C-alpha positions, 0 to 999 in steps of 0.5 A: 534926106526925105522926111514923111510924117504919116499919121498913125504909121510914124515918121519916115526919114529916108537916106537910101532907096534900094531897088531890085532891077528885073521885074521892078524897074525893068522888063526883060532886062530893059529899063522902063520908060520914065524911071531914069528921070525919077531916079535922077530926081530922087538922087538929089535927096537920097542915095539910090542903090540898085541890087540885082542878080542881073538876070539878063546881064543889062543893068549897067548898060541900062542904068548908064548915065544915072546917078545910082550905085549898082551892086550885082549879087552872085547867084545863091541866097540872094534874099539874104544878100539883099537883106544884109545890104539893106541892114548895112545901109541902115534899114530904119532909113531905107526904102526898098522896092522889089517884086520877087520872093528874093526881095521879101526880107529886105522889103520887110526890114525896110522903113518903107517896103514897096512891091511893084507889079509889072508883066513878071507879077509879084511874089505873094511872099514879097506882097506880105512883107511890103507896106504898099503895092504899086501898079508900076515902078513910076507910080511907086517912085512917085510915092517918094517924089509926091509924098502926100500920095504915100501919106494917103495910102498909109495913114490910119 
């Protein structure tokens, strides 16, 4: 569990981290350098889940050897499927990471929603629902590994 007390934002108690894969953790289906190590560090304190359409069909290969669960969603209404996944875990104790329009609902429902900007960009609908916008997935994951960064961003 990760507990972060953020003045005038509240206390976040996280049991789960849910991440989109393509555009968030990977570019063109390839995991971004430094992500696997950060996932391993996070998996020591929270459950890490990857929920994806797996557009490039590489998620299992790219995350082989990491301590995270992988859920590949069927085509169609993925925004709703991702939201249901987060709600089943308990949105109040979940941090979500994404970049796409289909991530907007899970980002908005989570205790912490983080949009990641890479080569794919980020959908304005996802940005509108997020608490934080990060310049990279490594910076985004480091917000939980170094929580005072998150406090500095979200406090009033």
